[in-house]
C-alpha positions in Angstrom: 0.0 -11.5 -24.4 -1.6 -10.6 -22.0 -0.5 -7.7 -19.5 1.1 -8.2 -16.4 -0.2 -6.0 -14.1 -3.2 -4.1 -15.0 -4.5 -0.8 -14.6 -8.6 -0.1 -13.9 -10.4 2.9 -13.5 -13.1 1.8 -10.9 -13.9 5.6 -10.1 -13.1 9.4 -11.6 -10.8 9.3 -8.6 -9.3 5.6 -8.2 -7.2 3.7 -10.2 -7.1 0.1 -9.3 -3.7 -2.0 -10.1 -4.3 -5.8 -10.7 -1.2 -8.2 -10.5 -2.2 -10.0 -13.4 -0.8 -13.7 -12.9 -3.8 -15.6 -11.2 -2.5 -18.5 -12.6 1.0 -18.3 -10.4 -0.7 -17.0 -7.5 0.2 -14.0 -8.9 4.1 -14.1 -8.0 5.7 -11.2 -8.7 7.5 -11.8 -11.7 10.4 -8.6 -13.5 7.8 -7.9 -15.9 5.4 -7.2 -12.4 7.8 -5.1 -11.1 8.2 -2.8 -14.1 4.4 -2.7 -15.4 3.9 -1.5 -11.6 6.9 1.1 -11.4 5.6 2.5 -15.0 2.1 2.2 -13.9 2.7 4.6 -11.0 4.9 7.0 -12.5 1.8 7.5 -14.9 -0.6 7.6 -12.5 1.7 9.9 -10.1 1.2 13.0 -12.7 -2.5 12.1 -13.3 -4.5 15.0 -11.5 -8.2 13.0 -11.5 -6.4 10.2 -9.4 -6.7 10.4 -5.8 -5.7 6.6 -5.0 -4.5 3.6 -6.2 -6.0 -0.2 -5.3 -2.8 -3.1 -5.9 -5.0 -6.4 -5.6 -4.1 -9.8 -7.3 -5.9 -10.8 -9.8 -8.5 -14.0 -9.6 -10.1 -15.0 -6.3 -7.2 -16.9 -4.6 -4.5 -14.9 -4.3 -3.1 -11.1 -3.9 0.5 -12.0 -4.3 2.2 -15.1 -2.6 6.0 -13.1 -3.6 8.8 -13.3 -5.6 8.2 -15.9 -8.7 11.3 -18.3 -8.0 12.3 -18.7 -11.5 13.0 -14.4 -11.5 14.5 -14.9 -8.0 17.2 -17.4 -9.0 17.4 -16.0 -12.0 18.3 -12.5 -10.2 20.7 -14.2 -7.8 22.3 -16.2 -10.4 23.3 -12.5 -13.0 21.6 -9.7 -11.1 20.7 -9.2 -14.1 16.5 -7.7 -14.6 14.1 -5.4 -12.5 15.0 -4.9 -9.2 12.3 -5.9 -6.7 13.4 -2.8 -3.9 12.3 -0.3 -6.8 9.5 -1.2 -7.0 8.9 -1.5 -3.2 10.0 2.2 -3.3 7.6 3.0 -5.7 4.8 2.2 -3.8 6.0 3.5 -0.7 7.0 7.2 -2.6 3.8 7.3 -4.6 2.7 10.7 -3.2 -1.0 9.6 -2.7 -2.8 7.0 -1.0 -2.0 3.3 -1.5 -4.5 0.8 -0.5 -4.1 -3.2 -0.8 -6.8 -5.5 -1.3 -5.9 -8.8 -0.3 -8.5 -10.6 -1.6 -6.3 -13.7 -0.8 -3.0 -15.7 -0.5 -0.4 -12.9 0.8 2.9 -14.7 1.4 6.5 -13.6 1.3 7.3 -10.7 -1.0 3.5 -10.0 -0.5 3.8 -9.1 2.4 6.0 -7.1 1.6 3.8 -5.2 -1.2 1.2 -4.7 1.5 3.8 -2.9 4.1 4.8 -0.9 1.1 0.9 0.6 1.0 -0.3 3.1 3.2 -3.5 1.0 4.0 -4.3 -2.3 3.9 -8.0 -4.4 3.8 -8.5 -7.9 3.5 -10.7 -10.7 2.7 -11.9 -12.9 6.0 -10.7 -15.6 3.3 -6.7 -14.2 3.0 -3.7 -16.1 4.8 -0.7 -14.4 5.9 2.8 -16.0 6.1 6.7 -15.5 5.4 7.7 -19.4 4.1 11.2 -17.8 3.6 13.0 -19.4 6.6 11.7 -22.6 5.4 13.2 -22.6 2.3 16.4 -21.9 3.1 17.1 -18.0 4.1 15.9 -15.2 5.9 12.6 -13.2 4.6 15.3 -10.2 3.3 13.4 -7.1 2.3 10.6 -7.9 4.4 11.9 -8.2 7.9 12.4 -4.6 8.0 8.9 -3.4 7.3 7.1 -6.0 8.9 9.3 -5.3 12.3 8.0 -1.8 11.8 4.6 -2.6 11.3 3.8 -4.9 13.8 4.6 -5.3 17.6 8.1 -7.0 17.8 7.0 -10.7 19.4 4.6 -10.4 16.4 6.7 -10.0 13.8 9.5 -12.1 15.2 6.5 -15.2 15.1 5.6 -14.2 11.4 9.0 -14.3 10.2 10.0 -17.5 12.3 7.5 -19.7 12.0 7.6 -20.1 8.2 3.8 -21.2 8.3 0.9 -19.4 6.4 -0.4 -19.5 10.0 -2.3 -15.8 10.0 -5.8 -15.5 9.0 -7.4 -12.4 8.5 -8.7 -11.4 11.9 -5.3 -12.5 13.2 -3.5 -10.0 11.1 -6.2 -7.0 11.7 -5.9 -7.4 15.5 -2.1 -7.7 15.1 -2.0 -4.6 13.3 -1.0 -5.6 10.0 -4.2 -4.5 8.0 -6.4 -1.5 8.6 -10.1 -3.9 8.6 -11.1 -7.4 7.0 -14.4 -7.3 5.1 -16.3 -9.7 3.8 -14.9 -11.8 0.5 -17.5 -11.2 -1.3 -17.6 -7.0 -0.9 -13.8 -6.5 -0.4 -13.7 -4.9 -3.4 -16.4 -2.1 -2.5 -15.3 -1.6 0.6 -12.0 -0.3 -0.3 -13.5 1.8 -2.5 -15.9 2.9 -0.5 -12.3 4.2 1.3 -11.0 5.5 -1.4 -13.7 7.9 -2.6 -13.9 9.2 1.4 -10.4 9.8 0.9 -10.8 12.0 -2.4 -13.4 14.1 -0.8 -10.4 15.6 1.2 -8.3 18.3 -0.2 -5.0 16.2 -2.4 -3.0 18.5 -1.1 -4.2 17.5 2.9 -4.0 14.2 1.8 -0.2 14.4 0.3 1.2 16.2 3.4 -0.7 14.3 5.8 0.7 10.9 3.7 4.3 12.7 4.2 4.2 13.7 8.0 3.1 10.1 8.8 6.3 8.8 7.0 9.2 11.0 8.2 7.6 11.7 11.5 8.9 8.4 13.0 12.2 8.7 11.2 13.4 12.0 11.5 12.0 13.1 15.2 12.5 11.6 18.2 10.9 13.9 20.9 7.5 14.7 21.9 7.3 18.4 21.4 9.9 18.2 18.5 7.5 16.0 16.8 4.6 18.8 17.3 6.9 20.8 16.0 8.3 19.1 12.7 4.0 18.4 12.1 3.6 22.3 12.8 5.6 23.2 10.0 4.9 20.5 7.4 1.3 21.9 8.1 2.1 25.7 7.5 3.9 24.8 4.5 0.4 22.9 3.2 -1.2 26.2 4.3 1.7 28.1 2.1 0.7 26.1 -1.1 -2.5 25.6 -1.0 -6.2 27.6 0.2 -7.4 24.4 1.3 -7.0 24.4 5.1 -8.7 28.1 5.1 -11.1 27.0 2.5 -12.2 24.0 5.1 -12.2 26.3 8.1 -14.0 28.8 6.2 -16.7 25.8 5.0 -16.9 24.4 8.7 -17.6 27.9 10.3 -20.4 28.2 7.3 -22.0 25.2 8.5 -20.9 23.0 5.6 -18.6 20.9 4.0 -16.5 21.2 0.6 -16.2 18.2 -1.5 -12.5 18.0 -3.2 -13.1 15.4 -5.7 -13.2 17.0 -8.5 -11.7 20.2 -7.6 -8.3 21.0 -7.3 -7.5 23.4 -4.5 
């Protein structure tokens, strides 16, 4: 039986996690949840991996959200893997996670996208939250969407219940970072991952931490600067990467950190 999540190495520094249920348009089942959590737990401690990419198998869908059979069983019995645990594993992964949105991204698929740090969409991708049509609010995805796009756009996405955002709209409204030609999506995502991998791993990890924590923990302008400085100084005490980078810059060169581990 094929694994519900395939883990592929596309470079020395990038691991691709591919939801492998193309016949179900990569709907998230309990097995997908468990496999994703397990894969990220392994990759977390792999020093060679600097980025993880999440995408869908096939050429049609990133993910159409939760499998209805799984969802109904979960509601009726409360048993089985919890989708929230998968989202937490993605969001709290200390390295950068990129969503490669290769097709339909609906319902919980948008939740997965929002849990990732970056998102690049195929020009063929379509986005929507159809939950309201099926008898309930979007649930887990409302908060992440409200934090990711402007309020009026978030209300539109949550209320309309349609697959009514194309890739260009999603980029314009801040749901994804960039749009790529469909045939070039994975190459573009890999290029982004390689550029991240060329930076010091501790600086990337601490930058991710700052970006996640400042909006939640700091309200004032100056307080945000102070908070950021404290985290940056913590990283500087733990790693020589910052000092080495400054010396390299002043010497007219740049260090590629892809294979080094300062």
